[in-house]
MARBA-3410 file (N, C-alpha, C, O; in Angstrom, 1 decimal):
228
3.8,11.8,-11.5,3.8,10.5,-10.9,2.3,10.0,-10.7,1.5,10.8,-10.3 ~ 2.1,8.8,-11.1,0.8,8.1,-10.8,0.9,7.3,-9.6,1.9,6.7,-9.2 ~ -0.2,7.3,-8.8,-0.4,6.4,-7.6,-1.7,5.7,-7.7,-2.7,6.2,-8.0 ~ -1.6,4.4,-7.5,-2.7,3.5,-7.5,-3.0,3.1,-6.0,-2.1,2.6,-5.4 ~ -4.2,3.4,-5.5,-4.5,3.2,-4.1,-5.5,2.0,-4.1,-6.6,2.2,-4.6
-5.2,0.9,-3.4,-6.1,-0.2,-3.3,-7.0,0.0,-2.1,-6.6,0.0,-1.0 ~ -8.3,0.3,-2.5,-9.3,0.6,-1.4,-10.6,-0.2,-1.6,-11.7,0.3,-1.4 ~ -10.4,-1.4,-2.0,-11.6,-2.2,-2.4,-12.1,-3.2,-1.3,-13.2,-3.6,-1.3 ~ -11.2,-3.5,-0.3,-11.5,-4.5,0.7,-12.5,-4.1,1.7,-12.9,-2.9,1.9 ~ -13.0,-5.1,2.5,-14.0,-4.8,3.6,-13.4,-4.4,4.9,-14.0,-3.6,5.6
-12.2,-4.8,5.2,-11.5,-4.4,6.4,-12.2,-5.0,7.7,-12.7,-4.2,8.5 ~ -12.3,-6.3,7.8,-13.1,-6.9,8.9,-12.5,-6.6,10.3,-13.3,-6.5,11.3 ~ -11.2,-6.4,10.4,-10.6,-6.2,11.8,-10.9,-4.9,12.3,-10.7,-4.6,13.5 ~ -11.4,-3.9,11.5,-11.7,-2.6,12.0,-13.2,-2.3,12.0,-13.6,-1.2,12.3 ~ -14.0,-3.4,11.8,-15.4,-3.2,11.7,-16.1,-2.8,13.0,-17.1,-2.2,13.0
-15.4,-3.0,14.1,-16.0,-2.6,15.4,-16.1,-1.1,15.5,-16.9,-0.6,16.3 ~ -15.2,-0.4,14.8,-15.2,1.1,14.9,-15.5,1.8,13.6,-15.7,3.0,13.6 ~ -15.5,1.1,12.5,-15.7,1.7,11.2,-16.2,0.7,10.2,-15.9,-0.4,10.2 ~ -17.2,1.2,9.3,-17.7,0.3,8.3,-16.8,0.0,7.2,-17.0,-1.0,6.4 ~ -15.7,0.8,7.0,-14.8,0.6,5.9,-13.5,1.3,6.2,-13.5,2.4,6.7
-12.4,0.6,5.9,-11.1,1.2,6.2,-10.9,2.5,5.6,-10.5,3.5,6.2 ~ -11.1,2.6,4.2,-10.8,4.0,3.6,-11.7,5.1,4.2,-11.3,6.2,4.2 ~ -12.9,4.7,4.7,-13.8,5.7,5.2,-13.6,6.0,6.7,-14.3,6.8,7.3 ~ -12.7,5.2,7.3,-12.4,5.4,8.8,-12.0,6.8,9.1,-11.1,7.4,8.5 ~ -12.7,7.4,10.1,-12.4,8.8,10.5,-11.1,8.8,11.3,-11.0,8.1,12.3
-10.2,9.6,10.9,-8.9,9.8,11.6,-8.7,11.3,11.8,-8.5,12.0,10.9 ~ -8.8,11.7,13.1,-8.7,13.1,13.4,-9.6,14.0,12.6,-9.2,15.0,12.1 ~ -10.9,13.5,12.4,-11.9,14.3,11.8,-12.1,14.2,10.4,-13.0,14.9,9.9 ~ -11.3,13.4,9.6,-11.6,13.2,8.2,-11.2,11.8,7.8,-10.4,11.2,8.5 ~ -11.8,11.3,6.7,-11.6,9.9,6.3,-10.1,9.6,6.1,-9.3,10.5,5.6
-9.7,8.4,6.4,-8.3,8.0,6.2,-7.9,8.2,4.7,-6.8,8.7,4.5 ~ -8.7,7.9,3.8,-8.4,8.0,2.4,-8.1,9.5,2.1,-7.2,9.8,1.3 ~ -8.8,10.4,2.7,-8.5,11.8,2.5,-7.1,12.2,3.0,-6.4,13.0,2.3 ~ -6.7,11.6,4.1,-5.3,11.9,4.6,-4.3,11.3,3.6,-3.3,12.0,3.3 ~ -4.5,10.1,3.1,-3.6,9.5,2.2,-3.4,10.4,0.9,-2.3,10.6,0.5
-4.6,10.8,0.4,-4.5,11.6,-0.8,-3.8,13.0,-0.6,-3.1,13.4,-1.5 ~ -4.0,13.6,0.6,-3.4,14.8,0.9,-1.9,14.6,1.0,-1.1,15.5,0.5 ~ -1.4,13.5,1.6,0.0,13.3,1.7,0.6,13.0,0.4,1.8,13.3,0.1 ~ -0.1,12.3,-0.5,0.4,12.0,-1.8,0.6,13.3,-2.6,1.6,13.5,-3.3 ~ -0.4,14.2,-2.5,-0.3,15.5,-3.1,0.9,16.3,-2.6,1.6,16.9,-3.4
1.1,16.2,-1.3,2.3,16.9,-0.8,3.6,16.3,-1.3,4.6,17.0,-1.3 ~ 3.5,15.0,-1.6,4.7,14.4,-2.1,4.9,14.6,-3.6,5.9,14.1,-4.2 ~ 4.0,15.3,-4.3,4.2,15.6,-5.7,3.4,14.6,-6.6,3.6,14.7,-7.8 ~ 2.6,13.8,-6.1,1.8,12.8,-6.9,0.6,13.6,-7.5,-0.2,14.2,-6.7 ~ 0.5,13.6,-8.8,-0.6,14.4,-9.5,-1.6,13.5,-10.1,-2.6,14.0,-10.6
-1.4,12.2,-10.1,-2.4,11.3,-10.8,-2.8,10.1,-9.9,-2.4,9.0,-10.2 ~ -3.6,10.4,-8.8,-4.0,9.3,-8.0,-5.2,8.5,-8.6,-6.1,9.2,-9.2 ~ -5.2,7.2,-8.5,-6.3,6.4,-9.0,-6.6,5.4,-7.9,-5.8,4.6,-7.4 ~ -7.9,5.5,-7.4,-8.4,4.7,-6.3,-9.2,3.6,-6.8,-10.2,3.8,-7.6 ~ -8.8,2.4,-6.4,-9.5,1.2,-6.8,-10.6,0.9,-5.7,-10.2,0.6,-4.6
-11.8,1.0,-6.1,-12.9,0.8,-5.1,-13.5,-0.6,-5.2,-13.3,-1.3,-6.2 ~ -14.3,-0.9,-4.2,-15.0,-2.2,-4.2,-16.1,-2.2,-3.2,-17.2,-1.7,-3.5 ~ -15.9,-2.7,-2.0,-16.8,-2.6,-0.9,-17.2,-1.2,-0.6,-16.3,-0.3,-0.4 ~ -18.5,-0.9,-0.5,-19.0,0.5,-0.3,-18.4,1.5,-1.3,-17.9,2.6,-1.0 ~ -18.3,1.0,-2.5,-17.6,1.7,-3.6,-18.1,3.1,-3.8,-17.2,4.0,-4.1
-19.4,3.4,-3.8,-19.9,4.7,-4.1,-19.4,5.7,-3.0,-19.0,6.8,-3.4 ~ -19.4,5.3,-1.8,-19.0,6.2,-0.7,-17.5,6.5,-0.8,-17.0,7.6,-0.6 ~ -16.7,5.4,-1.1,-15.3,5.6,-1.2,-15.0,6.5,-2.4,-14.1,7.3,-2.3 ~ -15.7,6.3,-3.5,-15.5,7.1,-4.7,-15.8,8.5,-4.5,-15.1,9.4,-5.0 ~ -16.8,8.8,-3.6,-17.2,10.2,-3.3,-16.0,10.9,-2.6,-15.7,12.1,-2.9
-15.4,10.2,-1.6,-14.3,10.8,-0.9,-13.1,11.0,-1.9,-12.5,12.1,-1.9 ~ -12.8,10.0,-2.7,-11.7,10.1,-3.6,-11.9,11.3,-4.6,-11.0,12.1,-4.8 ~ -13.1,11.4,-5.1,-13.4,12.5,-6.1,-13.3,13.9,-5.5,-12.8,14.8,-6.1 ~ -13.7,14.0,-4.2,-13.6,15.2,-3.5,-12.2,15.7,-3.3,-11.9,16.9,-3.2 ~ -11.2,14.8,-3.4,-9.8,15.1,-3.3,-9.1,15.0,-4.6,-7.8,14.8,-4.6
-9.8,15.0,-5.7,-9.2,15.1,-7.0,-8.6,13.8,-7.6,-7.8,13.8,-8.5 ~ -9.1,12.7,-7.0,-8.6,11.4,-7.5,-9.6,10.7,-8.5,-10.8,10.9,-8.3 ~ -9.1,10.0,-9.4,-9.9,9.2,-10.3,-10.3,7.9,-9.6,-9.5,7.5,-8.7 ~ -11.3,7.2,-10.0,-11.7,5.9,-9.4,-11.9,4.9,-10.4,-12.3,5.2,-11.6 ~ -11.8,3.7,-10.0,-12.0,2.5,-10.9,-12.6,1.4,-10.0,-12.0,1.0,-9.0
-13.8,0.9,-10.3,-14.4,-0.1,-9.5,-14.0,-1.5,-9.8,-14.0,-1.9,-11.0 ~ -13.6,-2.3,-8.8,-13.3,-3.7,-9.0,-14.5,-4.5,-8.6,-14.8,-4.6,-7.4 ~ -15.3,-5.1,-9.5,-16.5,-5.9,-9.1,-16.1,-7.1,-8.3,-17.0,-7.8,-7.7 ~ -14.9,-7.5,-8.4,-14.4,-8.8,-7.7,-13.6,-8.4,-6.4,-12.6,-9.0,-6.1 ~ -14.1,-7.4,-5.7,-13.4,-6.8,-4.6,-13.2,-7.8,-3.4,-12.4,-7.6,-2.6
-14.1,-8.9,-3.4,-14.0,-9.8,-2.3,-12.9,-10.9,-2.6,-12.7,-11.8,-1.7 ~ -12.2,-10.8,-3.7,-11.1,-11.7,-3.9,-9.8,-11.0,-3.5,-9.8,-9.9,-3.1 ~ -8.7,-11.8,-3.5,-7.4,-11.2,-3.0,-7.0,-9.9,-3.7,-7.4,-9.6,-4.8 ~ -6.2,-9.1,-3.0,-5.9,-7.8,-3.4,-5.1,-7.7,-4.8,-5.1,-6.6,-5.4 ~ -4.5,-8.8,-5.1,-3.8,-8.7,-6.5,-4.8,-8.6,-7.6,-4.5,-8.1,-8.7
-6.1,-9.0,-7.4,-7.1,-8.8,-8.4,-7.4,-7.3,-8.6,-7.7,-6.9,-9.7 ~ -7.3,-6.5,-7.5,-7.5,-5.1,-7.6,-6.4,-4.5,-8.4,-6.6,-3.5,-9.2 ~ -5.2,-5.0,-8.2,-4.0,-4.5,-9.0,-4.3,-4.8,-10.5,-4.0,-3.9,-11.3 ~ -4.7,-6.0,-10.8,-5.0,-6.3,-12.2,-6.1,-5.4,-12.8,-6.1,-5.1,-14.0 ~ -7.1,-5.0,-11.9,-8.1,-4.1,-12.5,-7.5,-2.8,-13.0,-8.1,-2.2,-13.9
-6.4,-2.4,-12.3,-5.8,-1.1,-12.7,-4.8,-1.3,-13.9,-4.3,-0.3,-14.4 ~ -4.5,-2.5,-14.3,-3.5,-2.8,-15.3,-3.7,-1.9,-16.6,-2.7,-1.4,-17.1 ~ -4.9,-1.8,-17.2,-5.1,-1.0,-18.4,-4.7,0.4,-18.3,-4.4,1.1,-19.3 ~ -4.7,1.0,-17.0,-4.4,2.4,-16.8,-3.0,2.6,-16.2,-2.6,3.7,-15.9 ~ -2.3,1.5,-16.0,-1.0,1.6,-15.3,0.1,2.2,-16.2,0.3,1.9,-17.4
0.7,3.3,-15.6,1.8,3.9,-16.3,3.1,3.1,-16.4,3.1,2.0,-15.8 ~ 4.1,3.6,-17.0,5.4,2.8,-17.1,5.9,2.5,-15.7,6.4,1.5,-15.4 ~ 5.8,3.5,-14.8,6.0,3.3,-13.4,5.0,4.0,-12.6,4.5,5.1,-13.0 ~ 4.6,3.5,-11.4,3.6,4.1,-10.6,3.8,3.7,-9.2,4.3,2.6,-8.9 ~ 3.4,4.6,-8.2,3.3,4.1,-6.9,2.1,3.2,-6.7,1.1,3.4,-7.4
2.2,2.2,-5.8,1.1,1.4,-5.5,1.1,1.3,-4.0,2.1,1.0,-3.3 ~ -0.1,1.6,-3.4,-0.2,1.6,-2.0,-1.6,1.1,-1.5,-2.5,1.0,-2.3 ~ -1.6,0.8,-0.2,-2.9,0.3,0.4,-3.6,1.4,1.1,-3.0,2.3,1.6 ~ -5.0,1.3,1.0,-5.8,2.4,1.6,-5.9,2.3,3.1,-6.6,3.1,3.7 ~ -5.2,1.3,3.7,-5.2,1.3,5.2,-3.8,1.6,5.8,-3.6,1.4,7.0
-2.9,1.9,4.9,-1.6,2.3,5.3,-1.4,3.8,5.1,-1.5,4.3,4.0 ~ -1.2,4.6,6.2,-0.9,6.0,6.1,0.5,6.2,6.3,1.2,5.7,7.2 ~ 1.1,7.0,5.4,2.5,7.3,5.4,2.8,8.7,5.2,1.9,9.5,4.7 ~ 4.0,9.2,5.7,4.3,10.6,5.5,4.6,10.9,4.1,5.0,10.0,3.3 ~ 4.5,12.2,3.7,4.9,12.5,2.3,6.3,12.2,1.9,6.6,11.8,0.8
7.2,12.3,2.9,8.6,11.9,2.7,8.8,10.5,2.3,9.6,10.1,1.5 ~ 8.0,9.6,2.9,8.1,8.2,2.5,7.6,8.0,1.1,8.3,7.2,0.3 ~ 6.5,8.6,0.7,6.0,8.5,-0.7,7.1,9.0,-1.7,7.3,8.4,-2.7 ~ 7.7,10.1,-1.3,8.7,10.7,-2.2,9.9,9.7,-2.4,10.5,9.5,-3.4 ~ 10.3,9.1,-1.2,11.5,8.2,-1.2,11.2,7.0,-2.1,12.1,6.6,-2.9
10.1,6.4,-2.1,9.8,5.3,-2.9,9.6,5.7,-4.4,10.1,5.0,-5.3 ~ 9.0,6.9,-4.6,8.7,7.3,-5.9,10.0,7.6,-6.7,10.0,7.5,-7.9 ~ 11.0,8.0,-6.0,12.3,8.4,-6.7,13.3,7.2,-6.6,14.5,7.5,-6.9 ~ 12.9,6.1,-6.2,13.8,4.9,-6.1,13.8,4.0,-7.3,14.2,2.9,-7.3 ~ 13.4,4.6,-8.5,13.3,3.8,-9.7,14.6,3.1,-10.0,15.7,3.8,-10.1
14.6,1.8,-10.3,15.8,1.1,-10.8,15.5,0.4,-12.1,14.5,-0.4,-12.1 ~ 16.2,0.6,-13.1,15.9,0.0,-14.4,16.0,-1.5,-14.4,15.6,-2.1,-15.4 ~ 16.7,-2.0,-13.4,16.9,-3.5,-13.4,15.9,-4.2,-12.5,16.2,-5.3,-12.0 ~ 14.8,-3.6,-12.2,13.8,-4.2,-11.3,12.4,-4.0,-11.8,12.1,-2.9,-12.4 ~ 11.5,-5.0,-11.6,10.1,-4.8,-12.0,9.3,-4.1,-10.9,8.3,-3.6,-11.2
9.8,-4.1,-9.7,9.2,-3.3,-8.6,10.2,-3.0,-7.6,11.2,-3.6,-7.4 ~ 9.9,-1.9,-6.8,10.7,-1.5,-5.7,9.7,-1.4,-4.5,8.7,-0.7,-4.6 ~ 10.1,-2.1,-3.4,9.2,-2.0,-2.2,9.9,-1.2,-1.1,11.1,-1.4,-0.8 ~ 9.1,-0.3,-0.5,9.6,0.4,0.7,9.7,-0.5,1.9,8.6,-1.1,2.3 ~ 10.8,-0.6,2.5,11.0,-1.5,3.7,11.4,-0.7,4.9,12.2,0.2,4.8
11.0,-1.2,6.0,11.4,-0.6,7.3,12.2,-1.6,8.1,11.7,-2.7,8.4 ~ 13.4,-1.2,8.5,14.2,-2.1,9.2,14.1,-1.9,10.7,14.9,-2.5,11.5 ~ 13.2,-1.1,11.2,13.0,-0.9,12.6,12.1,-2.0,13.2,11.0,-1.7,13.6 ~ 12.7,-3.2,13.2,11.9,-4.3,13.8,11.6,-4.0,15.3,12.5,-3.6,16.0 ~ 10.4,-4.3,15.7,10.0,-4.1,17.1,9.5,-2.7,17.3,9.2,-2.3,18.4
9.3,-1.9,16.2,8.7,-0.5,16.4,7.4,-0.6,17.0,6.6,-1.5,16.6 ~ 7.0,0.2,18.0,5.8,0.1,18.7,4.5,0.3,17.8,3.4,-0.1,18.2 ~ 4.7,0.9,16.6,3.5,1.1,15.8,3.2,-0.2,14.9,2.1,-0.3,14.4 ~ 4.2,-1.1,14.9,4.0,-2.3,14.1,3.3,-3.4,14.9,3.7,-3.6,16.0 ~ 2.4,-4.1,14.2,1.8,-5.3,14.8,2.5,-6.5,14.4,2.3,-7.0,13.3
3.5,-6.9,15.2,4.4,-8.0,14.7,3.7,-9.3,14.4,4.2,-10.0,13.5 ~ 2.5,-9.5,14.9,1.8,-10.7,14.6,1.1,-10.6,13.2,0.7,-11.6,12.6 ~ 0.9,-9.4,12.7,0.2,-9.2,11.4,1.0,-8.6,10.3,0.6,-8.7,9.1 ~ 2.0,-7.9,10.6,2.8,-7.2,9.6,3.4,-8.1,8.6,3.7,-9.3,8.9 ~ 3.5,-7.7,7.3,4.1,-8.5,6.3,5.6,-8.4,6.5,6.2,-7.3,6.5
6.3,-9.5,6.6,7.7,-9.6,6.8,8.5,-9.8,5.5,8.0,-10.4,4.6 ~ 9.7,-9.2,5.5,10.5,-9.2,4.3,11.9,-9.7,4.6,12.5,-9.2,5.5 ~ 12.4,-10.7,3.9,13.8,-11.1,3.9,14.5,-10.5,2.7,14.0,-10.7,1.6 ~ 15.6,-9.8,2.9,16.3,-9.2,1.8,17.8,-9.6,1.8,18.4,-10.1,2.7 ~ 18.4,-9.4,0.6,19.8,-9.6,0.4,20.3,-8.7,-0.7,19.7,-8.7,-1.8
21.3,-7.9,-0.4,21.9,-7.0,-1.4,20.8,-6.1,-2.2,20.9,-6.0,-3.4 ~ 19.9,-5.6,-1.4,18.9,-4.7,-2.0,17.8,-5.4,-2.7,17.1,-4.7,-3.5 ~ 17.6,-6.7,-2.6,16.6,-7.5,-3.3,15.8,-8.2,-2.3,16.2,-8.6,-1.2 ~ 14.5,-8.5,-2.6,13.6,-9.3,-1.8,13.9,-10.8,-2.1,14.0,-11.2,-3.3 ~ 14.1,-11.5,-1.1,14.3,-13.0,-1.3,13.1,-13.8,-0.8,12.9,-14.9,-1.1
12.4,-13.2,0.1,11.1,-13.8,0.7,10.2,-12.7,1.2,10.7,-11.7,1.7 ~ 8.9,-13.0,1.2,8.0,-12.0,1.7,6.7,-12.8,2.2,6.3,-13.8,1.6 ~ 6.2,-12.4,3.3,5.0,-13.1,3.9,4.8,-12.7,5.3,5.7,-12.2,6.0 ~ 3.6,-13.0,5.8,3.3,-12.7,7.2,3.8,-13.7,8.2,3.9,-13.5,9.4 ~ 4.3,-14.9,7.7,4.7,-15.9,8.6,6.2,-16.3,8.5,6.5,-17.4,8.8
7.0,-15.5,7.9,8.4,-15.8,7.8,9.1,-15.9,9.2,8.8,-15.1,10.0 ~ 9.9,-16.9,9.3,10.6,-17.0,10.6,11.9,-16.2,10.6,12.4,-15.7,11.6 ~ 12.5,-16.0,9.4,13.7,-15.3,9.3,13.5,-14.1,8.4,13.2,-14.3,7.2 ~ 13.7,-12.9,8.9,13.4,-11.7,8.1,14.2,-10.6,8.7,14.6,-10.6,9.9 ~ 14.4,-9.5,7.9,15.1,-8.4,8.4,14.5,-7.0,8.1,15.1,-6.0,8.3
13.2,-7.0,7.7,12.5,-5.8,7.5,11.0,-6.0,7.5,10.5,-7.2,7.4 ~ 10.2,-4.9,7.6,8.8,-4.9,7.4,8.4,-4.3,6.1,9.1,-3.4,5.6 ~ 7.4,-4.8,5.5,6.8,-4.2,4.3,5.9,-3.0,4.7,5.0,-3.2,5.5 ~ 6.3,-1.8,4.2,5.5,-0.6,4.6,4.3,-0.4,3.8,3.5,0.5,4.0 ~ 4.0,-1.2,2.8,2.8,-1.1,2.0,2.9,-0.1,0.9,1.8,0.2,0.3
4.1,0.4,0.5,4.2,1.3,-0.6,5.2,0.8,-1.6,6.4,0.5,-1.2 ~ 4.8,0.7,-2.8,5.7,0.1,-3.9,5.8,1.1,-5.0,5.0,2.0,-5.2 ~ 6.9,1.0,-5.8,7.0,1.5,-7.1,7.0,0.4,-8.0,7.8,-0.5,-8.0 ~ 6.0,0.4,-8.9,5.7,-0.8,-9.8,5.8,-0.5,-11.2,5.6,0.7,-11.6 ~ 5.9,-1.5,-12.0,5.9,-1.4,-13.5,4.9,-2.5,-14.0,4.4,-3.3,-13.2
4.6,-2.5,-15.3,3.7,-3.5,-15.8,4.2,-4.9,-15.6,3.4,-5.9,-15.8 ~ 5.5,-5.1,-15.3,6.0,-6.4,-15.0,5.3,-7.1,-13.9,5.1,-8.3,-13.8 ~ 4.8,-6.3,-12.9,4.1,-6.9,-11.8,2.7,-7.4,-12.2,2.3,-8.5,-11.9 ~ 2.0,-6.6,-13.0,0.7,-7.0,-13.4,0.8,-8.2,-14.4,-0.1,-9.1,-14.4 ~ 1.8,-8.3,-15.2,2.1,-9.5,-16.0,2.2,-10.7,-15.1,1.7,-11.8,-15.5
3.0,-10.6,-14.0,3.2,-11.7,-13.1,1.9,-12.1,-12.5,1.6,-13.3,-12.3 ~ 1.1,-11.1,-12.0,-0.2,-11.4,-11.4,-1.2,-12.1,-12.3,-1.9,-13.0,-11.9 ~ -1.1,-11.7,-13.6,-2.1,-12.2,-14.6,-1.9,-13.7,-14.8,-2.8,-14.4,-15.3 ~ -0.7,-14.2,-14.5,-0.5,-15.7,-14.7,-0.8,-16.5,-13.5,-0.6,-17.7,-13.4 ~ -1.4,-15.9,-12.4,-1.8,-16.6,-11.2,-3.3,-16.6,-11.0,-4.0,-15.6,-11.4
-3.8,-17.7,-10.4,-5.3,-17.7,-10.1,-5.6,-16.9,-8.9,-5.0,-17.1,-7.8 ~ -6.5,-16.0,-9.0,-7.0,-15.1,-7.8,-5.8,-14.7,-6.9,-5.7,-15.2,-5.8 ~ -4.8,-14.0,-7.4,-3.6,-13.7,-6.7,-3.7,-12.6,-5.7,-4.5,-11.7,-5.8 ~ -2.9,-12.7,-4.6,-2.7,-11.7,-3.7,-1.5,-10.9,-4.2,-0.7,-11.4,-5.0 ~ -1.3,-9.7,-3.7,-0.2,-8.8,-4.2,1.1,-9.5,-3.8,2.0,-9.5,-4.6
1.2,-10.1,-2.6,2.5,-10.7,-2.2,2.8,-11.9,-3.1,4.0,-12.2,-3.3 ~ 1.8,-12.5,-3.7,2.1,-13.6,-4.7,2.8,-13.1,-5.9,3.8,-13.7,-6.4 ~ 2.4,-11.9,-6.4,3.1,-11.3,-7.5,4.5,-10.9,-7.2,5.4,-11.0,-8.0 ~ 4.7,-10.4,-5.9,6.0,-10.0,-5.5,6.9,-11.2,-5.4,8.1,-11.1,-5.8 ~ 6.4,-12.3,-5.0,7.2,-13.5,-4.9,7.7,-14.0,-6.3,8.8,-14.5,-6.5
6.8,-13.9,-7.3,7.2,-14.2,-8.7,8.4,-13.4,-9.1,9.3,-13.9,-9.7 ~ 8.3,-12.1,-8.9,9.4,-11.2,-9.3,10.6,-11.4,-8.5,11.7,-11.3,-9.0 ~ 10.4,-11.7,-7.2,11.6,-12.0,-6.3,12.3,-13.2,-6.8,13.6,-13.2,-6.8 ~ 11.6,-14.2,-7.3,12.3,-15.4,-7.7,13.1,-15.2,-9.0,14.0,-15.9,-9.3 ~ 12.7,-14.1,-9.7,13.5,-13.8,-10.9,14.6,-12.8,-10.7,15.3,-12.4,-11.6
14.7,-12.4,-9.4,15.7,-11.3,-9.1,15.2,-9.9,-9.5,16.1,-9.1,-9.7 ~ 13.9,-9.7,-9.6,13.4,-8.5,-10.2,12.6,-7.7,-9.1,11.9,-6.7,-9.5 ~ 12.7,-8.0,-7.9,12.0,-7.3,-6.8,13.1,-6.6,-5.9,13.7,-7.2,-5.1 ~ 13.2,-5.3,-6.0,14.2,-4.5,-5.3,13.6,-3.9,-4.1,12.3,-3.9,-3.9 ~ 14.4,-3.3,-3.2,13.9,-2.6,-2.0,14.5,-1.2,-1.9,15.6,-0.9,-2.5
13.8,-0.3,-1.1,14.4,0.9,-0.7,14.1,1.1,0.7,12.9,0.9,1.2 ~ 15.1,1.5,1.5,14.9,1.7,3.0,14.2,3.0,3.3,14.6,4.1,2.9 ~ 13.0,2.8,4.0,12.2,4.0,4.4,12.2,4.2,5.9,11.3,4.8,6.4 ~ 13.2,3.6,6.6,13.1,3.6,8.0,13.2,5.0,8.6,12.9,5.1,9.8 ~ 13.6,6.0,7.8,13.7,7.3,8.4,12.3,8.0,8.3,12.2,9.2,8.8
11.3,7.4,7.8,10.0,8.0,7.7,8.9,7.2,8.4,9.0,6.0,8.7 ~ 7.9,7.9,8.8,6.8,7.3,9.6,5.7,6.8,8.7,5.4,7.3,7.6 ~ 5.1,5.7,9.1,4.0,5.1,8.5,3.3,4.2,9.5,3.9,3.7,10.5 ~ 2.0,3.9,9.2,1.3,3.0,10.1,0.2,2.2,9.3,-0.5,2.8,8.5 ~ 0.0,1.0,9.6,-1.0,0.1,9.1,-2.2,0.2,10.0,-2.2,-0.3,11.1
-3.3,0.9,9.6,-4.5,1.1,10.5,-5.4,0.0,10.3,-6.3,0.0,9.5 ~ -5.1,-1.1,11.0,-5.8,-2.4,10.8,-6.7,-2.8,12.0,-7.5,-3.7,11.9 ~ -6.6,-2.1,13.1,-7.4,-2.4,14.3,-7.5,-1.2,15.2,-6.9,-0.2,14.9 ~ -8.4,-1.2,16.2,-8.6,0.0,17.0,-7.4,0.5,17.6,-7.2,1.8,17.8 ~ -6.4,-0.3,18.0,-5.2,0.2,18.6,-4.4,1.0,17.7,-3.9,2.1,18.0
-4.3,0.5,16.4,-3.5,1.3,15.4,-4.3,2.6,15.1,-3.6,3.6,14.8 ~ -5.6,2.6,15.1,-6.3,3.8,14.8,-6.0,4.8,15.8,-5.9,6.0,15.5 ~ -6.0,4.5,17.1,-5.6,5.4,18.2,-4.2,6.0,18.0,-4.0,7.2,18.2 ~ -3.3,5.2,17.6,-1.9,5.7,17.3,-1.9,6.6,16.1,-1.2,7.6,16.2 ~ -2.7,6.3,15.1,-2.7,7.1,13.9,-3.3,8.5,14.2,-2.8,9.5,13.8
-4.4,8.5,15.0,-5.0,9.8,15.4,-4.1,10.7,16.2,-4.0,11.9,15.9 ~ -3.3,10.1,17.1,-2.3,10.8,17.8,-1.2,11.4,16.9,-0.8,12.5,17.1 ~ -0.8,10.6,16.0,0.2,11.0,15.0,-0.3,12.2,14.2,0.4,13.2,14.0 ~ -1.5,12.1,13.6,-2.0,13.1,12.8,-2.2,14.4,13.6,-2.0,15.5,13.1 ~ -2.7,14.2,14.8,-2.9,15.4,15.7,-1.6,16.2,15.9,-1.6,17.4,16.1
-0.5,15.4,15.9,0.8,16.1,16.1,1.3,16.7,14.8,2.3,17.5,14.8 ~ 0.7,16.4,13.7,1.1,16.9,12.4,1.9,16.0,11.6,3.2,16.2,11.6 ~ 1.3,15.0,11.0,2.1,14.0,10.2,2.7,14.6,9.0,3.4,13.8,8.2
END
């Protein structure tokens, strides 16, 4: 299994405690190192880290944990541009995840084995609305119907799940992104959702956290200390 980890952004909301989200120290080692270790535990053997801001430092951590790296020179643009940077190396199916979302190995395995031949992507969704680890004001919200995404975004008024930041994707996603100007990842998901090609898998049984601010960092450190 291949995994593409988007680690190009600056991470402004965490700048008070860390210069870079992937390099943020969590229980004694960089967040990116925890992500790569959990992916390895889930059976992922081909991690590819997309770098950008502080790219050399992020690449050094990635390489130390056996991951390949690819630099996105346009890292200051929306994250869909980083997905497009990986398009030439994208396998038939691959995990796609964010470098500021830490998930348990079980969550990665659940998404990785959720392949559906009738979908261009599968998104791991959490139906535990109101979970104390989720920042309801910032989490990406998902509206679903019959195992499909019908809407996605941070400002949905009607939704039934949270986006956990882990996808199983195919080149159909990069094809959709390529037709959009400076796209965000959610823009590509919306294109596939409109075609009925964006499926979901429920990962509510597994832990994950978006380490986006000091509060979330504290929660993540406590989780890792307990043995994530």
